[in-house]
TIKOLKE-818732 format. One record per residue (C-alpha): residue in three letters; x, y, z; residue number from 1. Coordinates in steps of 0.1 Angstrom, whole numbers, always signed. Layout:
# TIKOLKE-818732
(node 'ALA', (X, Y, Z), NUM),
...
***
This chain:
# TIKOLKE-818732
(node 'MET', (+61, +184, -491), 1),
(node 'LYS', (+27, +197, -483), 2),
(node 'LYS', (+3, +178, -462), 3),
(node 'SER', (-34, +177, -472), 4),
(node 'SER', (-60, +187, -445), 5),
(node 'THR', (-76, +151, -450), 6),
(node 'THR', (-42, +136, -438), 7),
(node 'VAL', (-42, +161, -408), 8),
(node 'LEU', (-78, +150, -400), 9),
(node 'THR', (-69, +113, -402), 10),
(node 'LEU', (-41, +122, -379), 11),
(node 'LEU', (-61, +137, -354), 12),
(node 'THR', (-86, +109, -353), 13),
(node 'LEU', (-57, +84, -349), 14),
(node 'CYS', (-44, +105, -319), 15),
(node 'SER', (-77, +105, -304), 16),
(node 'SER', (-80, +67, -306), 17),
(node 'LEU', (-46, +62, -292), 18),
(node 'LEU', (-57, +83, -262), 19),
(node 'LEU', (-89, +66, -257), 20),
(node 'GLY', (-70, +32, -258), 21),
(node 'SER', (-51, +41, -227), 22),
(node 'ALA', (-82, +45, -205), 23),
(node 'SER', (-107, +19, -194), 24),
(node 'ALA', (-142, +20, -203), 25),
(node 'ASP', (-155, +28, -169), 26),
(node 'ASP', (-129, +55, -161), 27),
(node 'VAL', (-144, +91, -154), 28),
(node 'VAL', (-127, +109, -185), 29),
(node 'GLN', (-132, +144, -195), 30),
(node 'GLN', (-123, +148, -232), 31),
(node 'GLN', (-106, +181, -241), 32),
(node 'ALA', (-97, +197, -276), 33),
(node 'GLY', (-60, +187, -271), 34),
(node 'GLY', (-64, +154, -252), 35),
(node 'GLN', (-82, +143, -220), 36),
(node 'ILE', (-81, +142, -183), 37),
(node 'ASN', (-86, +108, -168), 38),
(node 'TRP', (-101, +117, -131), 39),
(node 'SER', (-102, +81, -122), 40),
(node 'THR', (-66, +75, -125), 41),
(node 'GLY', (-55, +112, -120), 42),
(node 'VAL', (-37, +116, -153), 43),
(node 'ILE', (-36, +142, -180), 44),
(node 'SER', (-30, +133, -215), 45),
(node 'ALA', (-23, +156, -244), 46),
(node 'TYR', (-15, +148, -280), 47),
(node 'GLY', (+4, +168, -307), 48),
(node 'TYR', (+15, +163, -343), 49),
(node 'GLY', (+42, +176, -364), 50),
(node 'VAL', (+58, +175, -396), 51),
(node 'ALA', (+92, +185, -408), 52),
(node 'PRO', (+102, +212, -431), 53),
(node 'ASP', (+105, +204, -467), 54),
(node 'ASP', (+141, +214, -471), 55),
(node 'VAL', (+157, +191, -446), 56),
(node 'PRO', (+174, +159, -455), 57),
(node 'LEU', (+153, +128, -453), 58),
(node 'VAL', (+173, +112, -425), 59),
(node 'LYS', (+165, +143, -403), 60),
(node 'GLN', (+127, +147, -413), 61),
(node 'ARG', (+115, +120, -387), 62),
(node 'LEU', (+135, +135, -357), 63),
(node 'LEU', (+124, +169, -365), 64),
(node 'ALA', (+87, +161, -371), 65),
(node 'ARG', (+87, +142, -338), 66),
(node 'ARG', (+101, +173, -321), 67),
(node 'ALA', (+74, +196, -336), 68),
(node 'ALA', (+47, +172, -322), 69),
(node 'GLN', (+64, +172, -288), 70),
(node 'LEU', (+62, +210, -288), 71),
(node 'ASP', (+25, +208, -299), 72),
(node 'ALA', (+18, +182, -271), 73),
(node 'TYR', (+35, +205, -245), 74),
(node 'ARG', (+14, +235, -255), 75),
(node 'ASN', (-19, +214, -255), 76),
(node 'LEU', (-9, +200, -220), 77),
(node 'ALA', (-1, +233, -206), 78),
(node 'GLU', (-35, +248, -217), 79),
(node 'MET', (-55, +217, -202), 80),
(node 'VAL', (-37, +218, -170), 81),
(node 'ARG', (-43, +255, -164), 82),
(node 'GLY', (-81, +249, -170), 83),
(node 'VAL', (-81, +220, -144), 84),
(node 'ARG', (-105, +229, -116), 85),
(node 'VAL', (-90, +227, -84), 86),
(node 'THR', (-122, +237, -61), 87),
(node 'SER', (-156, +251, -68), 88),
(node 'GLU', (-141, +288, -69), 89),
(node 'THR', (-107, +280, -82), 90),
(node 'VAL', (-89, +266, -115), 91),
(node 'VAL', (-50, +261, -119), 92),
(node 'GLU', (-50, +293, -142), 93),
(node 'GLN', (-59, +317, -111), 94),
(node 'MET', (-34, +301, -90), 95),
(node 'VAL', (-6, +305, -117), 96),
(node 'THR', (-15, +342, -119), 97),
(node 'GLN', (-16, +349, -82), 98),
(node 'SER', (+18, +329, -74), 99),
(node 'ASP', (+50, +328, -93), 100),
(node 'THR', (+60, +298, -72), 101),
(node 'VAL', (+31, +278, -86), 102),
(node 'LYS', (+39, +291, -121), 103),
(node 'THR', (+75, +279, -120), 104),
(node 'SER', (+64, +246, -103), 105),
(node 'LEU', (+39, +240, -130), 106),
(node 'GLU', (+61, +248, -159), 107),
(node 'ALA', (+88, +223, -145), 108),
(node 'MET', (+60, +195, -142), 109),
(node 'ILE', (+48, +199, -179), 110),
(node 'LYS', (+83, +199, -190), 111),
(node 'GLY', (+88, +168, -172), 112),
(node 'ALA', (+57, +151, -187), 113),
(node 'ALA', (+62, +116, -200), 114),
(node 'MET', (+57, +106, -237), 115),
(node 'THR', (+35, +75, -235), 116),
(node 'ALA', (+28, +71, -272), 117),
(node 'ASP', (+49, +80, -305), 118),
(node 'HIS', (+39, +73, -341), 119),
(node 'TYR', (+52, +83, -372), 120),
(node 'GLN', (+35, +76, -406), 121),
(node 'ASN', (+32, +95, -439), 122),
(node 'ASP', (+58, +119, -429), 123),
(node 'ILE', (+36, +131, -398), 124),
(node 'ALA', (+47, +125, -363), 125),
(node 'THR', (+22, +121, -335), 126),
(node 'VAL', (+29, +120, -297), 127),
(node 'THR', (+12, +115, -266), 128),
(node 'MET', (+24, +134, -234), 129),
(node 'THR', (+12, +127, -199), 130),
(node 'MET', (+13, +141, -164), 131),
(node 'SER', (+0, +128, -131), 132),
(node 'MET', (-23, +150, -109), 133),
(node 'ASP', (-8, +132, -78), 134),
(node 'GLY', (+23, +138, -58), 135),
(node 'ARG', (+40, +171, -68), 136),
(node 'PHE', (+9, +184, -87), 137),
(node 'ILE', (-11, +181, -54), 138),
(node 'GLN', (+18, +193, -32), 139),
(node 'MET', (+18, +224, -54), 140),
(node 'ILE', (-19, +234, -55), 141),
(node 'ALA', (-29, +221, -20), 142),
(node 'PRO', (-14, +251, +1), 143),
(node 'GLN', (-28, +276, -22), 144),
(node 'ALA', (-62, +259, -21), 145),
(node 'ALA', (-59, +261, +18), 146),
(node 'LYS', (-53, +299, +16), 147),
(node 'ALA', (-82, +302, -9), 148),
(node 'GLY', (-107, +298, +18), 149),
(node 'MET', (-109, +260, +28), 150),
(node 'GLY', (-106, +267, +65), 151),
(node 'ALA', (-105, +241, +90), 152),
(node 'THR', (-137, +235, +109), 153),
(node 'ALA', (-145, +221, +145), 154),
(node 'TRP', (-167, +195, +132), 155),
(node 'TYR', (-144, +169, +146), 156),
(node 'GLN', (-134, +185, +176), 157),
(node 'ALA', (-169, +188, +192), 158),
(node 'PRO', (-177, +162, +220), 159),
(node 'VAL', (-189, +127, +206), 160),
(node 'ASP', (-226, +127, +206), 161),
(node 'TRP', (-230, +102, +178), 162),
(node 'VAL', (-249, +79, +200), 163),
(node 'LEU', (-281, +100, +194), 164),
(node 'ALA', (-274, +101, +157), 165),
(node 'SER', (-294, +73, +142), 166),
(node 'THR', (-324, +73, +165), 167),
(node 'SER', (-343, +105, +155), 168),
(node 'ASN', (-369, +99, +182), 169),
(node 'ILE', (-345, +100, +211), 170),
(node 'ARG', (-349, +132, +235), 171),
(node 'LEU', (-317, +147, +247), 172),
(node 'PRO', (-318, +146, +284), 173),
(node 'ALA', (-314, +118, +312), 174),
(node 'LEU', (-314, +100, +348), 175),
(node 'THR', (-291, +88, +376), 176),
(node 'LEU', (-268, +64, +361), 177),
(node 'PHE', (-265, +45, +394), 178),
(node 'PRO', (-298, +39, +414), 179),
(node 'GLN', (-290, +44, +453), 180),
(node 'ALA', (-289, +6, +460), 181),
(node 'MET', (-264, +0, +431), 182),
(node 'ALA', (-243, +29, +441), 183),
(node 'SER', (-238, +16, +477), 184),
(node 'ASP', (-228, -18, +466), 185),
(node 'SER', (-190, -20, +468), 186),
(node 'THR', (-188, -46, +441), 187),
(node 'GLN', (-205, -25, +416), 188),
(node 'GLN', (-184, -14, +387), 189),
(node 'VAL', (-176, +24, +388), 190),
(node 'LEU', (-177, +45, +357), 191),
(node 'VAL', (-146, +68, +357), 192),
(node 'ILE', (-150, +98, +335), 193),
(node 'ASP', (-112, +109, +322), 194),
(node 'ASN', (-119, +133, +294), 195),
(node 'PRO', (-141, +158, +280), 196),
(node 'ASN', (-160, +135, +253), 197),
(node 'GLN', (-167, +108, +278), 198),
(node 'LEU', (-182, +137, +302), 199),
(node 'GLU', (-203, +151, +273), 200),
(node 'LEU', (-215, +117, +268), 201),
(node 'VAL', (-224, +107, +300), 202),
(node 'LYS', (-243, +139, +304), 203),
(node 'ASN', (-264, +132, +274), 204),
(node 'ILE', (-272, +96, +288), 205),
(node 'THR', (-280, +109, +321), 206),
(node 'GLN', (-305, +133, +305), 207),
(node 'MET', (-320, +105, +285), 208),
(node 'LEU', (-326, +83, +315), 209),
(node 'ARG', (-342, +111, +334), 210),
(node 'ALA', (-365, +120, +306), 211),
(node 'GLN', (-375, +82, +296), 212),
(node 'PRO', (-379, +49, +312), 213),
(node 'GLN', (-346, +33, +321), 214),
(node 'GLN', (-354, +1, +299), 215),
(node 'GLN', (-361, +22, +270), 216),
(node 'VAL', (-330, +41, +272), 217),
(node 'ILE', (-310, +9, +279), 218),
(node 'ALA', (-328, -7, +244), 219),
(node 'GLN', (-318, +25, +225), 220),
(node 'LEU', (-282, +22, +236), 221),
(node 'GLU', (-278, -13, +228), 222),
(node 'GLN', (-293, -5, +195), 223),
(node 'GLN', (-265, +20, +190), 224),
(node 'ILE', (-238, -5, +202), 225),
(node 'GLU', (-251, -28, +177), 226),
(node 'PHE', (-252, -2, +148), 227),
(node 'TYR', (-218, +8, +157), 228),
(node 'GLU', (-203, -27, +159), 229),
(node 'SER', (-219, -36, +124), 230),
(node 'ASN', (-208, -4, +110), 231),
(node 'SER', (-171, -3, +123), 232),
(node 'ASN', (-137, -11, +108), 233),
(node 'PHE', (-143, +6, +77), 234),
(node 'THR', (-114, +7, +50), 235),
(node 'GLY', (-125, +39, +32), 236),
(node 'VAL', (-153, +64, +24), 237),
(node 'LEU', (-172, +62, -7), 238),
(node 'ILE', (-196, +92, -16), 239),
(node 'ASP', (-225, +84, -40), 240),
(node 'ALA', (-230, +113, -59), 241),
(node 'SER', (-244, +94, -88), 242),
(node 'GLN', (-277, +111, -84), 243),
(node 'VAL', (-264, +146, -83), 244),
(node 'GLY', (-262, +159, -119), 245),
(node 'ALA', (-250, +193, -111), 246),
(node 'PHE', (-218, +180, -96), 247),
(node 'GLU', (-187, +192, -112), 248),
(node 'LEU', (-154, +175, -113), 249),
(node 'ALA', (-124, +189, -94), 250),
(node 'THR', (-91, +179, -81), 251),
(node 'ILE', (-99, +191, -44), 252),
(node 'PRO', (-137, +187, -40), 253),
(node 'ARG', (-151, +193, -6), 254),
(node 'ILE', (-176, +173, +16), 255),
(node 'ARG', (-196, +195, +36), 256),
(node 'ASN', (-224, +192, +64), 257),
(node 'LYS', (-258, +210, +59), 258),
(node 'ASN', (-246, +238, +74), 259),
(node 'GLY', (-216, +242, +51), 260),
(node 'ASP', (-187, +231, +75), 261),
(node 'ILE', (-161, +214, +55), 262),
(node 'ILE', (-158, +178, +66), 263),
(node 'TYR', (-132, +168, +41), 264),
(node 'PRO', (-104, +178, +32), 265),
(node 'ASN', (-98, +208, +57), 266),
(node 'SER', (-70, +231, +55), 267),
(node 'ASP', (-48, +214, +78), 268),
(node 'ASP', (-50, +183, +57), 269),
(node 'LEU', (-40, +205, +27), 270),
(node 'ALA', (-14, +230, +42), 271),
(node 'ASP', (+6, +205, +60), 272),
(node 'GLY', (+9, +181, +31), 273),
(node 'ASN', (-11, +151, +48), 274),
(node 'ILE', (-25, +144, +16), 275),
(node 'SER', (+2, +137, -9), 276),
(node 'ARG', (-19, +122, -34), 277),
(node 'ARG', (-53, +134, -48), 278),
(node 'PRO', (-80, +138, -20), 279),
(node 'VAL', (-103, +117, -40), 280),
(node 'SER', (-107, +95, -70), 281),
(node 'TYR', (-137, +91, -92), 282),
(node 'ASP', (-158, +64, -108), 283),
(node 'PHE', (-191, +59, -126), 284),
(node 'ASP', (-203, +27, -107), 285),
(node 'VAL', (-207, +20, -69), 286),
(node 'GLY', (-200, -16, -75), 287),
(node 'ASP', (-168, -10, -92), 288),
(node 'ALA', (-157, +18, -68), 289),
(node 'VAL', (-162, -6, -40), 290),
(node 'ARG', (-138, -30, -54), 291),
(node 'ASN', (-112, -3, -60), 292),
(node 'SER', (-80, -8, -38), 293),
(node 'ARG', (-81, +28, -27), 294),
(node 'ILE', (-111, +22, -4), 295),
(node 'ALA', (-114, -18, -4), 296),
(node 'VAL', (-125, -40, +13), 297),
(node 'LYS', (-152, -24, +34), 298),
(node 'PRO', (-160, +14, +25), 299),
(node 'LEU', (-186, +33, +43), 300),
(node 'ILE', (-210, +42, +15), 301),
(node 'ILE', (-226, +76, +19), 302),
(node 'PRO', (-253, +92, -3), 303),
(node 'ALA', (-246, +128, -13), 304),
(node 'GLU', (-277, +148, -6), 305),
(node 'GLY', (-267, +174, -34), 306),
(node 'ILE', (-243, +205, -40), 307),
(node 'TYR', (-237, +232, -15), 308),
(node 'LYS', (-254, +263, -28), 309),
(node 'SER', (-237, +273, -59), 310),
(node 'ARG', (-205, +257, -54), 311),
(node 'ASN', (-208, +226, -78), 312),
(node 'SER', (-177, +207, -66), 313),
(node 'ASP', (-189, +207, -29), 314),
(node 'LEU', (-212, +178, -18), 315),
(node 'VAL', (-233, +177, +12), 316),
(node 'ILE', (-240, +147, +34), 317),
(node 'SER', (-263, +141, +61), 318),
(node 'ASP', (-258, +150, +96), 319),
(node 'GLN', (-260, +113, +106), 320),
(node 'ALA', (-231, +105, +83), 321),
(node 'VAL', (-212, +132, +96), 322),
(node 'ALA', (-218, +119, +130), 323),
(node 'LEU', (-206, +85, +120), 324),
(node 'LEU', (-175, +98, +106), 325),
(node 'LYS', (-165, +116, +135), 326),
(node 'SER', (-172, +88, +157), 327),
(node 'GLN', (-147, +61, +144), 328),
(node 'GLN', (-109, +64, +143), 329),
(node 'THR', (-109, +40, +112), 330),
(node 'LEU', (-131, +64, +92), 331),
(node 'LEU', (-108, +95, +105), 332),
(node 'LYS', (-78, +77, +95), 333),
(node 'ALA', (-93, +69, +62), 334),
(node 'LEU', (-99, +106, +54), 335),
(node 'GLY', (-64, +114, +66), 336),
(node 'ASN', (-51, +88, +42), 337),
(node 'ALA', (-72, +102, +13), 338),
(node 'GLU', (-90, +67, +11), 339),
(node 'VAL', (-120, +84, -3), 340),
(node 'MET', (-138, +79, -36), 341),
(node 'ILE', (-167, +97, -53), 342),
(node 'VAL', (-193, +80, -77), 343),
(node 'VAL', (-205, +104, -102), 344),
(node 'ALA', (-232, +104, -129), 345),
(node 'ARG', (-223, +95, -164), 346),
***
């Protein structure tokens, strides 16, 4: 029995509606010819349709039509996955071409996709197959992404000088920490330096005290203490890129400083498998993102300043934001645990 083009068109419309029904209206969804990519949930969905040959018994038609629909969905899923952008410079297809291991792993994942919708009407079967971009997918592509130039940078290893970060008029350089009278007092508390970070910090404060009146420096330090205490204990990092229209969705986007150093994620994170799920999730709305369990209940919100050169999946943040990120263990832990979201423009 022949199926008319009108019937097939109706079927495709039905498939699209089934797919759209599985995603929240606020999810960041990228529509494709054969399905969609939900960048908020990290799920790729592909649909397929099939009909049975005319010469098979009626009792087998539904089964064969369903099988044909599955094969069509697998083809669509494979095509969509191969086009997924991993980084600014790389898509999955390039990794498959360069590595037989990636090719084999990807084929196994596609064959293991779950059927999440199954419909049969007017001798036409429609199915939806879904595959997660978390877990095995990330573990497969992350080492390849690390090899592709995502080198670790020393931004987090440098001595901590964040005290100076949010007061732009502070001049680097300083005084004697302990006036003679105070230093000779046996009851005076003594500062003991026991690591390189503390040494660098004390040097900076000493320079400040030499260059400025002591009370002014104390006021500035108190300001920084208050700033730190009111901006500590963060539970995640939210990059607001809603004003960056050129940003391009990717599985492993990069966060950089103005010099281009990669702040997150670095090659150690990726190569060592520290990030077993997607490094980021996406949302359209800051308010919704803040309530997301991935970064709730107190995320640090950082506005993106733009993309890095022509790398449209690499976002640049301010030096002040970088200083705050590297100053707090809770934020470093959040990055290591992939507790990161990016808000993008609609």
